[in-house]
PyMOL Python script that loads the backbone (N, CA, C, O; Angstrom):
from pymol import cmd

cmd.read_pdbstr("""\
ATOM      1  N   MET A   1     106.607 114.605 110.818  1.00  0.00           N
ATOM      2  CA  MET A   1     107.373 113.845 109.863  1.00  0.00           C
ATOM      3  C   MET A   1     107.539 114.630 108.566  1.00  0.00           C
ATOM      4  O   MET A   1     106.574 115.214 108.073  1.00  0.00           O
ATOM      5  N   GLY A   2     108.709 114.652 108.024  1.00  0.00           N
ATOM      6  CA  GLY A   2     109.045 115.401 106.819  1.00  0.00           C
ATOM      7  C   GLY A   2     108.601 114.630 105.560  1.00  0.00           C
ATOM      8  O   GLY A   2     108.097 113.508 105.609  1.00  0.00           O
ATOM      9  N   ASN A   3     108.824 115.308 104.456  1.00  0.00           N
ATOM     10  CA  ASN A   3     108.543 114.758 103.118  1.00  0.00           C
ATOM     11  C   ASN A   3     109.456 113.538 102.872  1.00  0.00           C
ATOM     12  O   ASN A   3     110.647 113.598 103.175  1.00  0.00           O
ATOM     13  N   VAL A   4     108.932 112.473 102.348  1.00  0.00           N
ATOM     14  CA  VAL A   4     109.730 111.287 102.091  1.00  0.00           C
ATOM     15  C   VAL A   4     110.846 111.546 101.043  1.00  0.00           C
ATOM     16  O   VAL A   4     111.789 110.765 100.921  1.00  0.00           O
ATOM     17  N   ASN A   5     110.715 112.634 100.312  1.00  0.00           N
ATOM     18  CA  ASN A   5     111.746 112.991  99.286  1.00  0.00           C
ATOM     19  C   ASN A   5     112.769 113.897  99.779  1.00  0.00           C
ATOM     20  O   ASN A   5     113.697 114.223  99.038  1.00  0.00           O
ATOM     21  N   GLU A   6     112.671 114.359 101.043  1.00  0.00           N
ATOM     22  CA  GLU A   6     113.669 115.329 101.486  1.00  0.00           C
ATOM     23  C   GLU A   6     115.038 114.668 101.632  1.00  0.00           C
ATOM     24  O   GLU A   6     115.143 113.493 101.984  1.00  0.00           O
ATOM     25  N   LYS A   7     116.060 115.430 101.361  1.00  0.00           N
ATOM     26  CA  LYS A   7     117.460 114.931 101.370  1.00  0.00           C
ATOM     27  C   LYS A   7     118.115 115.179 102.716  1.00  0.00           C
ATOM     28  O   LYS A   7     118.149 116.308 103.206  1.00  0.00           O
ATOM     29  N   GLU A   8     118.631 114.119 103.306  1.00  0.00           N
ATOM     30  CA  GLU A   8     119.474 114.195 104.498  1.00  0.00           C
ATOM     31  C   GLU A   8     120.799 113.608 104.153  1.00  0.00           C
ATOM     32  O   GLU A   8     120.931 112.956 103.118  1.00  0.00           O
ATOM     33  N   ASP A   9     121.786 113.815 104.979  1.00  0.00           N
ATOM     34  CA  ASP A   9     123.125 113.289 104.745  1.00  0.00           C
ATOM     35  C   ASP A   9     123.389 111.927 105.363  1.00  0.00           C
ATOM     36  O   ASP A   9     123.966 111.039 104.736  1.00  0.00           O
ATOM     37  N   ASN A  10     122.944 111.781 106.632  1.00  0.00           N
ATOM     38  CA  ASN A  10     123.218 110.535 107.383  1.00  0.00           C
ATOM     39  C   ASN A  10     121.968 109.917 107.975  1.00  0.00           C
ATOM     40  O   ASN A  10     120.928 110.562 108.109  1.00  0.00           O
ATOM     41  N   MET A  11     122.102 108.625 108.332  1.00  0.00           N
ATOM     42  CA  MET A  11     121.035 107.942 109.001  1.00  0.00           C
ATOM     43  C   MET A  11     121.610 107.042 110.114  1.00  0.00           C
ATOM     44  O   MET A  11     122.768 106.631 110.043  1.00  0.00           O
ATOM     45  N   LYS A  12     120.815 106.750 111.113  1.00  0.00           N
ATOM     46  CA  LYS A  12     121.215 105.883 112.186  1.00  0.00           C
ATOM     47  C   LYS A  12     121.119 104.444 111.734  1.00  0.00           C
ATOM     48  O   LYS A  12     120.217 104.105 110.967  1.00  0.00           O
ATOM     49  N   THR A  13     122.007 103.596 112.178  1.00  0.00           N
ATOM     50  CA  THR A  13     121.960 102.190 111.795  1.00  0.00           C
ATOM     51  C   THR A  13     122.332 101.279 112.981  1.00  0.00           C
ATOM     52  O   THR A  13     123.005 101.680 113.930  1.00  0.00           O
ATOM     53  N   VAL A  14     121.864 100.067 112.869  1.00  0.00           N
ATOM     54  CA  VAL A  14     122.400  99.000 113.682  1.00  0.00           C
ATOM     55  C   VAL A  14     123.011  98.034 112.687  1.00  0.00           C
ATOM     56  O   VAL A  14     122.319  97.531 111.802  1.00  0.00           O
ATOM     57  N   ALA A  15     124.268  97.779 112.820  1.00  0.00           N
ATOM     58  CA  ALA A  15     124.945  96.911 111.857  1.00  0.00           C
ATOM     59  C   ALA A  15     125.543  95.706 112.513  1.00  0.00           C
ATOM     60  O   ALA A  15     125.995  95.749 113.658  1.00  0.00           O
ATOM     61  N   ILE A  16     125.537  94.620 111.763  1.00  0.00           N
ATOM     62  CA  ILE A  16     126.197  93.382 112.176  1.00  0.00           C
ATOM     63  C   ILE A  16     127.450  93.276 111.234  1.00  0.00           C
ATOM     64  O   ILE A  16     127.330  93.072 110.026  1.00  0.00           O
ATOM     65  N   ASN A  17     128.628  93.423 111.848  1.00  0.00           N
ATOM     66  CA  ASN A  17     129.923  93.380 111.066  1.00  0.00           C
ATOM     67  C   ASN A  17     130.635  92.083 111.308  1.00  0.00           C
ATOM     68  O   ASN A  17     131.603  91.792 110.606  1.00  0.00           O
ATOM     69  N   LYS A  18     130.204  91.264 112.283  1.00  0.00           N
ATOM     70  CA  LYS A  18     130.749  89.967 112.533  1.00  0.00           C
ATOM     71  C   LYS A  18     129.693  89.152 113.307  1.00  0.00           C
ATOM     72  O   LYS A  18     128.808  89.716 113.950  1.00  0.00           O
ATOM     73  N   TYR A  19     129.807  87.836 113.230  1.00  0.00           N
ATOM     74  CA  TYR A  19     128.836  87.043 113.910  1.00  0.00           C
ATOM     75  C   TYR A  19     129.097  86.815 115.362  1.00  0.00           C
ATOM     76  O   TYR A  19     130.262  86.760 115.756  1.00  0.00           O
ATOM     77  N   GLY A  20     128.079  86.677 116.197  1.00  0.00           N
ATOM     78  CA  GLY A  20     128.294  86.464 117.622  1.00  0.00           C
ATOM     79  C   GLY A  20     127.027  86.802 118.383  1.00  0.00           C
ATOM     80  O   GLY A  20     125.924  86.734 117.842  1.00  0.00           O
ATOM     81  N   ASN A  21     127.206  87.179 119.684  1.00  0.00           N
ATOM     82  CA  ASN A  21     126.056  87.493 120.536  1.00  0.00           C
ATOM     83  C   ASN A  21     125.694  88.905 120.326  1.00  0.00           C
ATOM     84  O   ASN A  21     126.189  89.540 119.396  1.00  0.00           O
ATOM     85  N   GLU A  22     124.816  89.446 121.185  1.00  0.00           N
ATOM     86  CA  GLU A  22     124.335  90.819 121.058  1.00  0.00           C
ATOM     87  C   GLU A  22     125.440  91.873 121.160  1.00  0.00           C
ATOM     88  O   GLU A  22     125.244  93.019 120.757  1.00  0.00           O
ATOM     89  N   ASP A  23     126.574  91.497 121.687  1.00  0.00           N
ATOM     90  CA  ASP A  23     127.712  92.464 121.841  1.00  0.00           C
ATOM     91  C   ASP A  23     128.294  92.853 120.457  1.00  0.00           C
ATOM     92  O   ASP A  23     129.007  93.851 120.366  1.00  0.00           O
ATOM     93  N   VAL A  24     128.010  92.102 119.403  1.00  0.00           N
ATOM     94  CA  VAL A  24     128.573  92.427 118.118  1.00  0.00           C
ATOM     95  C   VAL A  24     127.770  93.458 117.343  1.00  0.00           C
ATOM     96  O   VAL A  24     128.218  93.923 116.295  1.00  0.00           O
ATOM     97  N   LEU A  25     126.592  93.826 117.838  1.00  0.00           N
ATOM     98  CA  LEU A  25     125.745  94.852 117.215  1.00  0.00           C
ATOM     99  C   LEU A  25     126.384  96.209 117.384  1.00  0.00           C
ATOM    100  O   LEU A  25     126.772  96.566 118.496  1.00  0.00           O
ATOM    101  N   GLU A  26     126.508  96.992 116.298  1.00  0.00           N
ATOM    102  CA  GLU A  26     127.100  98.293 116.331  1.00  0.00           C
ATOM    103  C   GLU A  26     126.108  99.327 115.941  1.00  0.00           C
ATOM    104  O   GLU A  26     125.491  99.228 114.880  1.00  0.00           O
ATOM    105  N   ILE A  27     125.929 100.351 116.794  1.00  0.00           N
ATOM    106  CA  ILE A  27     125.006 101.464 116.495  1.00  0.00           C
ATOM    107  C   ILE A  27     125.841 102.599 115.998  1.00  0.00           C
ATOM    108  O   ILE A  27     126.874 102.915 116.588  1.00  0.00           O
ATOM    109  N   GLY A  28     125.418 103.228 114.919  1.00  0.00           N
ATOM    110  CA  GLY A  28     126.222 104.359 114.414  1.00  0.00           C
ATOM    111  C   GLY A  28     125.477 105.109 113.341  1.00  0.00           C
ATOM    112  O   GLY A  28     124.280 104.905 113.137  1.00  0.00           O
ATOM    113  N   ASP A  29     126.185 105.969 112.662  1.00  0.00           N
ATOM    114  CA  ASP A  29     125.677 106.767 111.547  1.00  0.00           C
ATOM    115  C   ASP A  29     126.349 106.368 110.240  1.00  0.00           C
ATOM    116  O   ASP A  29     127.558 106.141 110.204  1.00  0.00           O
ATOM    117  N   VAL A  30     125.583 106.282 109.184  1.00  0.00           N
ATOM    118  CA  VAL A  30     126.188 106.041 107.855  1.00  0.00           C
ATOM    119  C   VAL A  30     125.575 107.018 106.881  1.00  0.00           C
ATOM    120  O   VAL A  30     124.509 107.587 107.116  1.00  0.00           O
ATOM    121  N   GLU A  31     126.277 107.193 105.786  1.00  0.00           N
ATOM    122  CA  GLU A  31     125.781 108.120 104.745  1.00  0.00           C
ATOM    123  C   GLU A  31     124.535 107.433 104.093  1.00  0.00           C
ATOM    124  O   GLU A  31     124.536 106.224 103.860  1.00  0.00           O
ATOM    125  N   ILE A  32     123.521 108.206 103.819  1.00  0.00           N
ATOM    126  CA  ILE A  32     122.332 107.713 103.155  1.00  0.00           C
ATOM    127  C   ILE A  32     122.660 107.365 101.696  1.00  0.00           C
ATOM    128  O   ILE A  32     123.060 108.246 100.934  1.00  0.00           O
ATOM    129  N   PRO A  33     122.497 106.105 101.298  1.00  0.00           N
ATOM    130  CA  PRO A  33     122.830 105.752  99.943  1.00  0.00           C
ATOM    131  C   PRO A  33     121.807 106.289  98.930  1.00  0.00           C
ATOM    132  O   PRO A  33     120.633 106.456  99.261  1.00  0.00           O
ATOM    133  N   GLU A  34     122.257 106.558  97.695  1.00  0.00           N
ATOM    134  CA  GLU A  34     121.363 106.937  96.637  1.00  0.00           C
ATOM    135  C   GLU A  34     120.891 105.668  95.941  1.00  0.00           C
ATOM    136  O   GLU A  34     121.709 104.873  95.478  1.00  0.00           O
ATOM    137  N   PRO A  35     119.586 105.475  95.865  1.00  0.00           N
ATOM    138  CA  PRO A  35     119.077 104.212  95.225  1.00  0.00           C
ATOM    139  C   PRO A  35     119.368 104.149  93.780  1.00  0.00           C
ATOM    140  O   PRO A  35     119.325 105.147  93.061  1.00  0.00           O
ATOM    141  N   LYS A  36     119.669 102.950  93.356  1.00  0.00           N
ATOM    142  CA  LYS A  36     119.880 102.750  91.891  1.00  0.00           C
ATOM    143  C   LYS A  36     118.529 102.708  91.242  1.00  0.00           C
ATOM    144  O   LYS A  36     117.510 102.708  91.933  1.00  0.00           O
ATOM    145  N   ALA A  37     118.490 102.670  89.883  1.00  0.00           N
ATOM    146  CA  ALA A  37     117.229 102.791  89.104  1.00  0.00           C
ATOM    147  C   ALA A  37     116.164 101.797  89.567  1.00  0.00           C
ATOM    148  O   ALA A  37     114.978 102.125  89.604  1.00  0.00           O
ATOM    149  N   ASP A  38     116.595 100.573  89.923  1.00  0.00           N
ATOM    150  CA  ASP A  38     115.601  99.542  90.290  1.00  0.00           C
ATOM    151  C   ASP A  38     115.592  99.259  91.773  1.00  0.00           C
ATOM    152  O   ASP A  38     115.265  98.143  92.176  1.00  0.00           O
ATOM    153  N   GLU A  39     115.950 100.260  92.629  1.00  0.00           N
ATOM    154  CA  GLU A  39     115.945 100.143  94.051  1.00  0.00           C
ATOM    155  C   GLU A  39     115.067 101.198  94.727  1.00  0.00           C
ATOM    156  O   GLU A  39     114.760 102.234  94.136  1.00  0.00           O
ATOM    157  N   VAL A  40     114.661 100.921  95.990  1.00  0.00           N
ATOM    158  CA  VAL A  40     113.889 101.857  96.766  1.00  0.00           C
ATOM    159  C   VAL A  40     114.582 102.009  98.101  1.00  0.00           C
ATOM    160  O   VAL A  40     114.905 101.013  98.749  1.00  0.00           O
ATOM    161  N   LEU A  41     114.820 103.252  98.527  1.00  0.00           N
ATOM    162  CA  LEU A  41     115.379 103.515  99.836  1.00  0.00           C
ATOM    163  C   LEU A  41     114.247 103.603 100.837  1.00  0.00           C
ATOM    164  O   LEU A  41     113.250 104.279 100.583  1.00  0.00           O
ATOM    165  N   VAL A  42     114.384 102.925 101.985  1.00  0.00           N
ATOM    166  CA  VAL A  42     113.314 102.780 102.987  1.00  0.00           C
ATOM    167  C   VAL A  42     113.700 103.533 104.221  1.00  0.00           C
ATOM    168  O   VAL A  42     114.810 103.357 104.724  1.00  0.00           O
ATOM    169  N   LYS A  43     112.787 104.404 104.753  1.00  0.00           N
ATOM    170  CA  LYS A  43     112.982 105.062 106.028  1.00  0.00           C
ATOM    171  C   LYS A  43     112.369 104.326 107.131  1.00  0.00           C
ATOM    172  O   LYS A  43     111.163 104.079 107.122  1.00  0.00           O
ATOM    173  N   VAL A  44     113.169 103.951 108.114  1.00  0.00           N
ATOM    174  CA  VAL A  44     112.648 103.162 109.256  1.00  0.00           C
ATOM    175  C   VAL A  44     112.257 104.082 110.411  1.00  0.00           C
ATOM    176  O   VAL A  44     113.054 104.850 110.951  1.00  0.00           O
ATOM    177  N   ARG A  45     110.976 103.949 110.750  1.00  0.00           N
ATOM    178  CA  ARG A  45     110.466 104.776 111.909  1.00  0.00           C
ATOM    179  C   ARG A  45     110.586 103.985 113.210  1.00  0.00           C
ATOM    180  O   ARG A  45     110.773 104.581 114.271  1.00  0.00           O
ATOM    181  N   ALA A  46     110.483 102.660 113.153  1.00  0.00           N
ATOM    182  CA  ALA A  46     110.628 101.819 114.350  1.00  0.00           C
ATOM    183  C   ALA A  46     111.089 100.477 113.847  1.00  0.00           C
ATOM    184  O   ALA A  46     110.771 100.056 112.735  1.00  0.00           O
ATOM    185  N   ALA A  47     111.846  99.816 114.696  1.00  0.00           N
ATOM    186  CA  ALA A  47     112.363  98.485 114.329  1.00  0.00           C
ATOM    187  C   ALA A  47     112.268  97.560 115.501  1.00  0.00           C
ATOM    188  O   ALA A  47     112.291  97.983 116.657  1.00  0.00           O
ATOM    189  N   GLY A  48     112.164  96.324 115.200  1.00  0.00           N
ATOM    190  CA  GLY A  48     112.128  95.286 116.304  1.00  0.00           C
ATOM    191  C   GLY A  48     113.104  94.171 115.872  1.00  0.00           C
ATOM    192  O   GLY A  48     113.677  94.154 114.783  1.00  0.00           O
ATOM    193  N   VAL A  49     113.227  93.277 116.808  1.00  0.00           N
ATOM    194  CA  VAL A  49     114.065  92.101 116.589  1.00  0.00           C
ATOM    195  C   VAL A  49     113.164  90.887 116.632  1.00  0.00           C
ATOM    196  O   VAL A  49     112.325  90.732 117.519  1.00  0.00           O
ATOM    197  N   ASN A  50     113.360  90.056 115.673  1.00  0.00           N
ATOM    198  CA  ASN A  50     112.598  88.798 115.680  1.00  0.00           C
ATOM    199  C   ASN A  50     113.604  87.632 115.641  1.00  0.00           C
ATOM    200  O   ASN A  50     114.797  87.884 115.468  1.00  0.00           O
ATOM    201  N   PRO A  51     113.179  86.387 115.794  1.00  0.00           N
ATOM    202  CA  PRO A  51     114.107  85.278 115.795  1.00  0.00           C
ATOM    203  C   PRO A  51     115.060  85.202 114.631  1.00  0.00           C
ATOM    204  O   PRO A  51     116.221  84.833 114.809  1.00  0.00           O
ATOM    205  N   PHE A  52     114.583  85.555 113.392  1.00  0.00           N
ATOM    206  CA  PHE A  52     115.444  85.497 112.279  1.00  0.00           C
ATOM    207  C   PHE A  52     116.648  86.426 112.456  1.00  0.00           C
ATOM    208  O   PHE A  52     117.780  86.070 112.127  1.00  0.00           O
ATOM    209  N   ASP A  53     116.368  87.667 113.003  1.00  0.00           N
ATOM    210  CA  ASP A  53     117.492  88.612 113.142  1.00  0.00           C
ATOM    211  C   ASP A  53     118.563  88.082 114.075  1.00  0.00           C
ATOM    212  O   ASP A  53     119.745  88.209 113.756  1.00  0.00           O
ATOM    213  N   TRP A  54     118.208  87.482 115.237  1.00  0.00           N
ATOM    214  CA  TRP A  54     119.251  87.048 116.107  1.00  0.00           C
ATOM    215  C   TRP A  54     119.865  85.750 115.557  1.00  0.00           C
ATOM    216  O   TRP A  54     121.030  85.480 115.850  1.00  0.00           O
ATOM    217  N   LYS A  55     119.165  84.963 114.802  1.00  0.00           N
ATOM    218  CA  LYS A  55     119.762  83.781 114.203  1.00  0.00           C
ATOM    219  C   LYS A  55     120.853  84.198 113.142  1.00  0.00           C
ATOM    220  O   LYS A  55     121.942  83.631 113.055  1.00  0.00           O
ATOM    221  N   VAL A  56     120.459  85.220 112.367  1.00  0.00           N
ATOM    222  CA  VAL A  56     121.421  85.727 111.398  1.00  0.00           C
ATOM    223  C   VAL A  56     122.661  86.235 112.103  1.00  0.00           C
ATOM    224  O   VAL A  56     123.774  85.939 111.670  1.00  0.00           O
ATOM    225  N   ARG A  57     122.501  86.988 113.171  1.00  0.00           N
ATOM    226  CA  ARG A  57     123.592  87.518 113.971  1.00  0.00           C
ATOM    227  C   ARG A  57     124.440  86.404 114.570  1.00  0.00           C
ATOM    228  O   ARG A  57     125.662  86.534 114.650  1.00  0.00           O
ATOM    229  N   ASP A  58     123.796  85.287 115.002  1.00  0.00           N
ATOM    230  CA  ASP A  58     124.513  84.169 115.543  1.00  0.00           C
ATOM    231  C   ASP A  58     125.278  83.318 114.524  1.00  0.00           C
ATOM    232  O   ASP A  58     126.074  82.460 114.907  1.00  0.00           O
ATOM    233  N   GLY A  59     125.037  83.555 113.218  1.00  0.00           N
ATOM    234  CA  GLY A  59     125.809  82.787 112.244  1.00  0.00           C
ATOM    235  C   GLY A  59     124.991  82.266 111.054  1.00  0.00           C
ATOM    236  O   GLY A  59     125.567  81.863 110.043  1.00  0.00           O
ATOM    237  N   LEU A  60     123.680  82.270 111.161  1.00  0.00           N
ATOM    238  CA  LEU A  60     122.829  81.854 110.038  1.00  0.00           C
ATOM    239  C   LEU A  60     123.105  82.633 108.783  1.00  0.00           C
ATOM    240  O   LEU A  60     123.031  82.100 107.676  1.00  0.00           O
ATOM    241  N   GLY A  61     123.430  83.921 108.962  1.00  0.00           N
ATOM    242  CA  GLY A  61     123.716  84.789 107.804  1.00  0.00           C
ATOM    243  C   GLY A  61     124.869  84.263 107.010  1.00  0.00           C
ATOM    244  O   GLY A  61     124.848  84.324 105.781  1.00  0.00           O
ATOM    245  N   GLU A  62     125.878  83.747 107.671  1.00  0.00           N
ATOM    246  CA  GLU A  62     127.020  83.149 106.938  1.00  0.00           C
ATOM    247  C   GLU A  62     126.582  81.958 106.158  1.00  0.00           C
ATOM    248  O   GLU A  62     126.952  81.812 104.993  1.00  0.00           O
ATOM    249  N   ARG A  63     125.804  81.097 106.762  1.00  0.00           N
ATOM    250  CA  ARG A  63     125.353  79.859 106.065  1.00  0.00           C
ATOM    251  C   ARG A  63     124.436  80.213 104.865  1.00  0.00           C
ATOM    252  O   ARG A  63     124.373  79.475 103.882  1.00  0.00           O
ATOM    253  N   LEU A  64     123.712  81.391 104.976  1.00  0.00           N
ATOM    254  CA  LEU A  64     122.836  81.815 103.869  1.00  0.00           C
ATOM    255  C   LEU A  64     123.598  82.590 102.795  1.00  0.00           C
ATOM    256  O   LEU A  64     123.026  82.943 101.765  1.00  0.00           O
ATOM    257  N   GLY A  65     124.916  82.862 103.035  1.00  0.00           N
ATOM    258  CA  GLY A  65     125.699  83.628 102.067  1.00  0.00           C
ATOM    259  C   GLY A  65     125.493  85.111 102.151  1.00  0.00           C
ATOM    260  O   GLY A  65     125.812  85.811 101.190  1.00  0.00           O
ATOM    261  N   MET A  66     124.975  85.641 103.250  1.00  0.00           N
ATOM    262  CA  MET A  66     124.834  87.069 103.416  1.00  0.00           C
ATOM    263  C   MET A  66     126.150  87.766 103.567  1.00  0.00           C
ATOM    264  O   MET A  66     127.040  87.228 104.226  1.00  0.00           O
ATOM    265  N   LYS A  67     126.330  88.939 102.994  1.00  0.00           N
ATOM    266  CA  LYS A  67     127.561  89.672 103.006  1.00  0.00           C
ATOM    267  C   LYS A  67     127.487  90.725 104.105  1.00  0.00           C
ATOM    268  O   LYS A  67     126.426  91.303 104.341  1.00  0.00           O
ATOM    269  N   MET A  68     128.575  90.971 104.758  1.00  0.00           N
ATOM    270  CA  MET A  68     128.717  91.990 105.827  1.00  0.00           C
ATOM    271  C   MET A  68     128.928  93.344 105.204  1.00  0.00           C
ATOM    272  O   MET A  68     129.532  93.413 104.133  1.00  0.00           O
ATOM    273  N   PRO A  69     128.478  94.415 105.793  1.00  0.00           N
ATOM    274  CA  PRO A  69     127.684  94.459 107.000  1.00  0.00           C
ATOM    275  C   PRO A  69     126.257  94.110 106.673  1.00  0.00           C
ATOM    276  O   PRO A  69     125.817  94.303 105.540  1.00  0.00           O
ATOM    277  N   ILE A  70     125.505  93.589 107.662  1.00  0.00           N
ATOM    278  CA  ILE A  70     124.137  93.308 107.598  1.00  0.00           C
ATOM    279  C   ILE A  70     123.368  94.340 108.401  1.00  0.00           C
ATOM    280  O   ILE A  70     123.705  94.600 109.556  1.00  0.00           O
ATOM    281  N   TYR A  71     122.346  94.929 107.813  1.00  0.00           N
ATOM    282  CA  TYR A  71     121.516  95.891 108.525  1.00  0.00           C
ATOM    283  C   TYR A  71     120.093  95.401 108.685  1.00  0.00           C
ATOM    284  O   TYR A  71     119.281  95.514 107.767  1.00  0.00           O
ATOM    285  N   PRO A  72     119.788  94.849 109.872  1.00  0.00           N
ATOM    286  CA  PRO A  72     118.452  94.366 110.064  1.00  0.00           C
ATOM    287  C   PRO A  72     117.420  95.503 110.173  1.00  0.00           C
ATOM    288  O   PRO A  72     117.767  96.625 110.539  1.00  0.00           O
ATOM    289  N   GLY A  73     116.156  95.206 109.855  1.00  0.00           N
ATOM    290  CA  GLY A  73     115.098  96.207 109.987  1.00  0.00           C
ATOM    291  C   GLY A  73     114.254  96.342 108.724  1.00  0.00           C
ATOM    292  O   GLY A  73     114.462  95.642 107.733  1.00  0.00           O
ATOM    293  N   GLY A  74     113.304  97.257 108.791  1.00  0.00           N
ATOM    294  CA  GLY A  74     112.418  97.535 107.661  1.00  0.00           C
ATOM    295  C   GLY A  74     111.812  98.919 107.845  1.00  0.00           C
ATOM    296  O   GLY A  74     112.075  99.563 108.861  1.00  0.00           O
ATOM    297  N   GLY A  75     111.030  99.386 106.923  1.00  0.00           N
ATOM    298  CA  GLY A  75     110.436 100.695 107.101  1.00  0.00           C
ATOM    299  C   GLY A  75     109.574 101.199 105.959  1.00  0.00           C
ATOM    300  O   GLY A  75     108.955 100.396 105.261  1.00  0.00           O
ATOM    301  N   LYS A  76     109.516 102.496 105.750  1.00  0.00           N
ATOM    302  CA  LYS A  76     108.703 103.187 104.786  1.00  0.00           C
ATOM    303  C   LYS A  76     109.512 103.659 103.582  1.00  0.00           C
ATOM    304  O   LYS A  76     110.663 104.072 103.722  1.00  0.00           O
ATOM    305  N   SER A  77     108.929 103.599 102.452  1.00  0.00           N
ATOM    306  CA  SER A  77     109.616 104.024 101.221  1.00  0.00           C
ATOM    307  C   SER A  77     110.074 105.483 101.358  1.00  0.00           C
ATOM    308  O   SER A  77     109.281 106.344 101.739  1.00  0.00           O
ATOM    309  N   ARG A  78     111.285 105.752 101.064  1.00  0.00           N
ATOM    310  CA  ARG A  78     111.883 107.095 101.280  1.00  0.00           C
ATOM    311  C   ARG A  78     112.180 107.739  99.920  1.00  0.00           C
ATOM    312  O   ARG A  78     111.762 108.866  99.655  1.00  0.00           O
ATOM    313  N   ARG A  79     112.889 107.024  99.083  1.00  0.00           N
ATOM    314  CA  ARG A  79     113.224 107.521  97.666  1.00  0.00           C
ATOM    315  C   ARG A  79     113.383 106.291  96.868  1.00  0.00           C
ATOM    316  O   ARG A  79     113.760 105.222  97.348  1.00  0.00           O
ATOM    317  N   GLY A  80     113.072 106.489  95.599  1.00  0.00           N
ATOM    318  CA  GLY A  80     113.243 105.410  94.641  1.00  0.00           C
ATOM    319  C   GLY A  80     114.172 105.812  93.536  1.00  0.00           C
ATOM    320  O   GLY A  80     114.383 106.999  93.289  1.00  0.00           O
ATOM    321  N   GLY A  81     114.734 104.826  92.865  1.00  0.00           N
ATOM    322  CA  GLY A  81     115.548 105.085  91.688  1.00  0.00           C
ATOM    323  C   GLY A  81     114.622 105.500  90.531  1.00  0.00           C
ATOM    324  O   GLY A  81     113.404 105.584  90.682  1.00  0.00           O
ATOM    325  N   ARG A  82     115.249 105.754  89.372  1.00  0.00           N
ATOM    326  CA  ARG A  82     114.511 106.239  88.202  1.00  0.00           C
ATOM    327  C   ARG A  82     113.264 105.466  87.901  1.00  0.00           C
ATOM    328  O   ARG A  82     112.229 106.030  87.544  1.00  0.00           O
ATOM    329  N   ARG A  83     113.370 104.155  88.049  1.00  0.00           N
ATOM    330  CA  ARG A  83     112.252 103.296  87.706  1.00  0.00           C
ATOM    331  C   ARG A  83     111.015 103.535  88.586  1.00  0.00           C
ATOM    332  O   ARG A  83     109.904 103.169  88.204  1.00  0.00           O
ATOM    333  N   PHE A  84     111.209 104.149  89.764  1.00  0.00           N
ATOM    334  CA  PHE A  84     110.085 104.361  90.721  1.00  0.00           C
ATOM    335  C   PHE A  84     109.676 105.836  90.853  1.00  0.00           C
ATOM    336  O   PHE A  84     108.940 106.190  91.774  1.00  0.00           O
ATOM    337  N   GLU A  85     110.137 106.679  89.958  1.00  0.00           N
ATOM    338  CA  GLU A  85     109.825 108.142  90.069  1.00  0.00           C
ATOM    339  C   GLU A  85     108.345 108.323  90.121  1.00  0.00           C
ATOM    340  O   GLU A  85     107.619 107.726  89.326  1.00  0.00           O
ATOM    341  N   GLY A  86     107.853 109.170  91.081  1.00  0.00           N
ATOM    342  CA  GLY A  86     106.438 109.532  91.226  1.00  0.00           C
ATOM    343  C   GLY A  86     105.688 108.538  92.042  1.00  0.00           C
ATOM    344  O   GLY A  86     104.489 108.733  92.242  1.00  0.00           O
ATOM    345  N   ARG A  87     106.310 107.448  92.552  1.00  0.00           N
ATOM    346  CA  ARG A  87     105.582 106.476  93.364  1.00  0.00           C
ATOM    347  C   ARG A  87     106.014 106.614  94.826  1.00  0.00           C
ATOM    348  O   ARG A  87     107.091 107.124  95.133  1.00  0.00           O
ATOM    349  N   ARG A  88     105.146 106.148  95.705  1.00  0.00           N
ATOM    350  CA  ARG A  88     105.482 106.066  97.114  1.00  0.00           C
ATOM    351  C   ARG A  88     105.321 104.674  97.671  1.00  0.00           C
ATOM    352  O   ARG A  88     105.570 104.451  98.856  1.00  0.00           O
TER     353      ARG A  88
END
""", "prot")
cmd.dss("prot")
cmd.show_as("cartoon", "prot")
cmd.util.cbc("prot")
cmd.orient("prot")
């Protein structure tokens, strides 16, 4: 595993761009965003699906006011904005 501060251009994603069954999940590459001063970029090493994820995909996200695309998952701190410099 590399340094959490190393710079890469793209990352793998699973995105929800519309509501529906598992067929609406899209796997692809997106540019790694640069975190704002009060944000932390998270590197995902493994991801799982839980009931909340598939409920969001089925339409709960719309009722909760979530904006598309939705990227389910979680992970390890990768880079932080200015506010988080020197922290992991």
